[in-house]
N, C-alpha and C positions, 0 to 999 in steps of 0.2 A: 579342093584344101581338106585335110583332115578333119577341119571344121564339121564335115558330116558325121564323124564316126565316133570320136572319143569324147563327142558331145551328148551321148544318147542317153544314160541313164545312170546308173550306181546312185542316185540321190534321189529324194521324196520330190514329187509333184503335188503340192497341197491341193490344187486346184486346177480341173483342165482348162477350167473358163481365162486361168490367168493368160495376160497375153504375153505372146513370145518377145522376150527382152531384144533389142537392138543389137547384132553383133558387133557393130561399129560405134558403141558407146565410146564418147571422147572422155578425158580425164576432167577436165574444168578445172574451176579453182580448188588451189588445196591450202593447207597450211603452210606449204612452200610459198604463197604467193601473198602471204600476210606477215606482217612483223610479230614477232614472238619474245618477249621479254626471257625465254630460256635457251632459246636456240637461234642461231644464223644457219641461213640457209645459202646453198651454192650448187653447182651443178657443173658437169662436165660429160663428154663423149669420148668412149674408145670405137675406134673403128677397125675393123680386119676384112679388107676387100669390100664386100657387098652387106657383110653384118656391120650395124651400128647399135651400140648400147649406151642409152643415156643413163646416167647415175645423179640423182639427188643427194645431195648429201648435207645432212643437218647436224650441226656441230654444237656441243653444249657451251653456252656462254658461262658455266659456272667452270673453275678452274680444276684442272686435270687430277688425277690421284698421282701419287710418286711415280707411280711406272705408265703412265698415262690413262687414256679413256677405254672404258670397253666400247666394243663395237659390234653392231647388229645388222650385218647384210643379208638385204630381203630380195629375193628373185620375185619374177613380176611384179617390179619395184614401181610401174605407174597404178596398178590395182592397190598395192600395198601402201602406197601415199595417200589414196582416196579414204582410207580407214583410219588416217591419223587425224586428230582436231586437237583443239587449243587445251581442253581438258586433260587428255592423254599427255600432252608434253608437258603440263604442269605437274602431272602423278611423277612423270619420269624424273623431273627435278628434283623433286621431293627427296629421290635416292641418290646413287651416284649415275646421273644422266649419261647414257651411252650414246657414242656416235653412231647415225642412223643412216646406213647407206642403201639406197632405194634403187634396186639394178634392174632398169627397166629397157624397153626399146625406144630408139630415138624417132617417135611418131608420136600422135596426140591420142592414141587408141587405150584404152584401159589395160585390154589385154589381146596382144598380137597372136592369134592361135597358131598361125603357121610357123612363126618364129620361134615360139616356146616348144613347139612338137619338135622342132630341129633340134635346138639346143639343148633340152632336159631330158632326152632319151638316150639311152647308152647304145639302142641298136635298132636297126630298121625294121618296121613292120609294114606287111601290106594290109592296108584296112579295109579291104575288099571293094573298093569303091571304083575299080579298075584304072587307077593310076600309079599302081606300083608301089613299092615299100617308101614309107616316111619314115624320118627320124634319125637317129644313130648319130647325132652331132655332139653328144655329151662330152666327147674327150677333146674336140675342140673348144667347146664353151668352157670347159674347165681349165684348159690353157689362158683362156682370155682372162676369166675370172682370177685365178691366181699369180699370173704373170703380168697384166696389165692394170686390172681394176683394184685389185688390192693394194698393190704400191703406190698407185695415185692416192689411193684414200689415205695411206699410212705417210704420204708427202704432204697431205694438206691438213692433218691432224695426228697428233702425238698418240697413238693406240699402243695400248697393252696387248701385246700378241698372246698374253695366257687367257685373255678374255675376248679373242674375237668369235664370233657367231655366226652361223649359215640358217636362215628360215627358207622353206619352201612348200609351195600347197600343191597337192594333187601331182600333176606332173614332175613340178617344181620341189615336192616333197620326195619323189623317186631321184630325182638329180641329186638331191641333198645325200640322200643313203649311198648312190654310186660314188660320190664324192669322198662321202667317208670311208670308203670300200677302196679307192684308190689313191686318194691324196689325204690319209688320215691326219697330216699334221698341216693342213691347210688352215684349220679352225679347231679351235679349244671345245666348242659347244655347238652341236648341231639340232635343229627344229625341224625333223621331217613331218609335215603335217598332211593328213588324209593321203598317205604317199600312194601313188598307183601302182601298186604291188601287181597288179596285174599284166601289166605291159609285157608283151613278148612271152605269154605262156608263165607268168611268173619268174621271169631271168634271174632277177634280182634276190630272189631266194633259193637258189642254186649256187652254181659254182661261185659267183661274185661273193657271196657271203660267206661259203666255206673258207674260201681262200683268205677273207678278211679275219675270220674266227681262228684261223691257225696260225696267221703272223702276228708280229707283235709290233705293238704301239710305240711310237718314238716317244710319246707324251702321254700323260693323263688327258682324256677326252670324257665329254658327257652327251648323251643323247637323249631327248625328249620327244618321243613319238605321241602323236596327239591325233585322236579321231572324235569324231561326232557319234554319238550314240546312234542315232538313226542311219548312218553309214552301215552298220550291221545289220540291218534289214532292208535292203535297197528296193526290196520288191512291194513295199508296202504304200498304201494312199491311193485314193481315187484316179489322179492323175496319170500312177503309173499304169493301172488297169486299163484306163482308155487308149493308152498307147503300146498294150499287150501284142497287137496285131501286126505292129510295124516291123516288118524283117530286118530293118536297121537296129531297131532297138533289140530284137531279138540276138541277133548278130554281137551286139556288145555285150549284152547280159552274159553270153557264153563266154566270151573273153573275161569278164569279171568273174565267172565262175571258174575260173582255172585256178584261184587261191581262195582258200576259205574265207568267211566273212572275219573271222578271228585272225586273220594273219597278221596285223600289225600287232596285236596284243602278242601274240605268240613269238613274233621277232624280237619283240623288246626283251622277253623274258630270256631267249636263247644271247642276246646282246650282255646281260646282264653279267653273264658267266666269263666272259671275257676280261682276264687282268688288264688293269688300267682303265678299264672303260667303265664309266656310271650311266646304267642305261635305266629307262623308265618308261612306263605308259600312261598317258592321261587319257582319259575319254571325257567327251562335254556332253551331258546328259541332254537329249533332245535335238540336238543339233545335226542337222545334214552337212552334205559335201559344199555346197554353196555359201551357207553362213559360216563355215568353218574356218574359210579364208580370214574373216575378220577376228573370229574369235581367236585364233591361232596367232596372227602375227601380234595382235596386242598384246597375248599372254607373254610371248616371247620377248616383247619389248620391257614389259614389267620384269619380266624374270631378269634381263640383262642389267636394270636399275638397280637390283638387289642381289638376291643370291640365285645363280643358275641351277642350283642344286634343287631349288623348292620349282621349278618349272611343272613338275608334276603334282603339286599340291590338289588336293579333293577339288574338282570341279564346281562340287555343290557348296563349297564354304563361301560365306558373304565377301570374302575379298577377291574372290576369281570371278562370283557371279556377273558382276559388271563389265568382265574382258569382252564379252560379246555385245555386250549394251542390248539386251534381249529385246526385240520389238517385233511382235507377230507378225506385222505386216512387210517388214523387211525381209524376216526370214522366209515367208511366203513367196517374196520376190526373188530372193535368193536362189531358194530351192527350186522353182519354176525354171530359173536360169541355169542351175545345174543340170536340169533332166533334158534341157532344149539347148543348151550352148556347148559346143565342143572344147570352149577354153577353158572349162572349169575342170577339166579330168586330166 
């Protein structure tokens, strides 16, 4: 599995003594299993041959606006669902509560590493493990998302298509950008979090980006690129030093080095120049790659309950500090997972 490669570095490991997390972590009980005064939950499955996606759908109990509900679609839906809790649903309900579509895989895994590598990457890459090229299924997944999953969500809830958004983290963030470049009219708001811009030697920073910038948008859109401050210094920390002699870690660091540490910020600046596109960059101080999943998905949800244009509000202000629910022990665990598990990259 690509599990052994993409897993290997990019983020901080706070202590080499931390136990390696279980790669088969299960979802367990979530807010979808409990009664909520603000949301009702349902789910459905979309199948395409051997590929099966399970969508947990949260529909607000409050009445929709004149044009329908805003909607946030989240990749790695099983993992994203685990980051929602009753207090967050309460906060969303204080605004214009959006429909929440958690697009995961039809199993009980928190993250399905092999499936996401297949679906979220626009090109196949040889991971160096002797198993040949992996990935390259983004176009097929894009078709399933836009032609199968979105229409079913719209059938189950009245959606305002001018307020539909897509969030993805890591390889999911890479997919968000690739879909923006190839199907810009699929969503109105885009949240690529910690995007794996290093994939295939920075492929997305080349021809796909240039072609997108040279073309015309069919409708206005917004892009909020999110990144953890610690992601810009991936070689820090005693955990990283402890793994420095691992040849697989060295190989993955070389792949990451294909793009500069500020590639995401620079990309946001280039996107800002495109007519009809509102682009911004938001950095979460002190957060590494693993903790950014939680921080960014909660930030995206709250943005969709208010004004998506404020998605890049200062991550240091009081209103956004709690988006990541800063917990040192939790962040240490997430950082260790990011350094040892492929599914986070």
